[in-house]
C-alpha positions in Angstrom: 180.1 -58.5 207.9 177.1 -60.2 206.5 173.8 -58.2 206.8 170.6 -60.2 206.8 167.0 -58.9 207.3 164.2 -60.7 209.0 161.3 -60.5 211.4 161.2 -60.4 215.2 158.3 -61.8 217.1 156.8 -60.9 220.5 159.5 -63.0 222.3 162.3 -61.0 220.5 163.3 -64.0 218.5 164.8 -62.9 215.1 164.2 -65.1 212.1 166.3 -64.4 208.9 164.1 -64.0 205.9 165.8 -62.0 203.3 169.0 -60.3 202.1 167.1 -57.0 201.4 164.8 -54.8 203.5 162.1 -54.9 200.9 162.1 -58.7 200.9 161.8 -58.8 204.7 158.9 -56.3 204.6 157.1 -58.5 202.0 157.6 -61.6 204.1 156.4 -59.9 207.3 153.3 -58.6 205.4 152.4 -62.0 204.0 152.8 -63.7 207.4 151.1 -61.0 209.6 154.2 -59.9 211.4 154.7 -56.4 212.7 158.4 -55.9 213.1 161.4 -56.0 210.7 164.9 -56.3 212.1 168.4 -56.4 210.7 171.1 -58.8 211.8 174.8 -58.0 211.5 176.9 -60.9 212.8 175.3 -61.9 216.0 173.7 -58.5 216.7 170.1 -57.7 215.9 168.5 -54.3 215.7 164.8 -53.5 215.1 164.4 -51.2 212.1 160.8 -50.8 211.2 157.3 -51.7 212.4 153.9 -51.8 210.7 150.9 -50.0 212.0 147.7 -49.4 210.1 149.0 -50.7 206.9 152.0 -48.4 206.8 155.7 -49.0 207.7 157.4 -46.7 210.2 161.0 -46.6 211.3 161.7 -46.7 215.0 163.6 -43.4 214.6 160.5 -41.6 213.3 158.4 -43.0 216.1 160.8 -41.8 218.8 161.0 -38.3 217.2 157.2 -38.1 217.1 156.9 -39.1 220.8 159.5 -36.6 221.8 157.9 -33.7 219.9 
């Protein structure tokens, strides 16, 4: 399967931007986007979000909220 990274906007529309996670983060930072997502085939999953100038994974956020 082909894995592509991109950004997801407020309407949950994924836009492919890069073949690497770092490239997707750089694109999102330059274009004032907050979410980075990964697309495998037709399925999209949110991976990380930016808050206060730092990137967090959604897994870390859920663990923090549950503790």
